[in-house]
Steps between C-alpha positions, in 0.01 A plus 500: 500500500795731564592494133146585397496797733834607364344537156222731597477871551195696602358816351203601708262732320159611633216384277126455531335504841239254611301670773769554765738253333761619253660269245865512398682425176809291566789473260725195536750284317472135403849415385588807295145566381299790639145427615233715663220368721232652720472457875213598727421411860252619762734420790839364599519121503177456300454160331649499150340449161745469210308606189611397150377693198349390171697486173471875442726570799437683824221749427231702675291182519743327738546820700123523542485141622790566737319798647184293541698244697665767714152614596445148633809519722766337281843615390533455125803494275402508133821384339640563155577194288615682184724789602469869582272683255455184290127506433419310180205618293489262202423129501842423352678694775298327770568157352872575474533610862291222650652241270850591617398436861317177418828385342702603807319372806801561724487871418126501562556357848790737566278801423250375756766433763643852466150648531444299818822638649407856408164461673682366805734800498199733496365348822232267365426188702644231273412229753141566393528530124325390182560552128222589257497565128280593208514315164877477431548584866285206602727272297804651674347446843446130430867481400586643842281236664682221316832657604418432864478864608427527872168685473159431650330488164502561125208654311441505125235724343431370146863390464660231289465164672722257311810356665830505307658166415711369785322703770241409760353627827683260731698787660204735544476625859190720500140462389384576145194699396402510133229743383411428139246584233304206361474682165878552479610388152870563562522286816250220458304292746721208399797698634299573814418133556857389436633745760247369752627147441862609544432686824309206639773257397762707685279550807484877460209656685306698242176664398405554135195699387362577155252775420236447233519726196834646608764519224874540533596819691154535651623721787652777284299814570366681195595232246253323272578179687417640842222314679384685809334206674797266453740773609299573814458135594865411437626804691276427798610138512861608471462734799337225703790267428756771579334554835534129572861472382647820640309605812 
């Protein structure tokens, strides 16, 4: 962990406020690459939520979700998987960036480990911590679960559910929550069922829910795929589970 901390530097910049809580942009290094995440907490030593963004990078969407969680009493670090100011806008750019990480799972895990250490350095309670992610981020979070990260739980919102060749969930230490859209054409119900079989085979405590009529990315506010009922139900269930895991 000492080497990870040696890589990072912090640039604390005031950003948006959430009621009486103010978020902070945090610049840091992973190897020699600059990254910039977002940290918000309502109190010292609050339970930690590591939040992983979708394939368009860390945007206002993740910051909004982080602020919503801070209102519930959680410290949140929304990490940056792509690099400072790298915010892809085209499909090709998004595929290139995510594809590079899918091809380098060790780097993917390293990015998560550095983010965990940054959250620790900011005073978050990492003994009570979970990781959550949206779409691409949900896929990343399941990678962290398979890596054996010492967290209470791992939550995927409409993320990719397939397991890479040669991997399994035998080292998973926390519980898994999967919140999925039944109408998702990118991540099918066959993928959903296969993941359930794998988790059961490896004795991983899990809960998996699908929402009728919900397509891929059903939680993204303002998009044509947004489904208010599925978003509300999945968010409420997520908060219930967090309360069980972290309080």
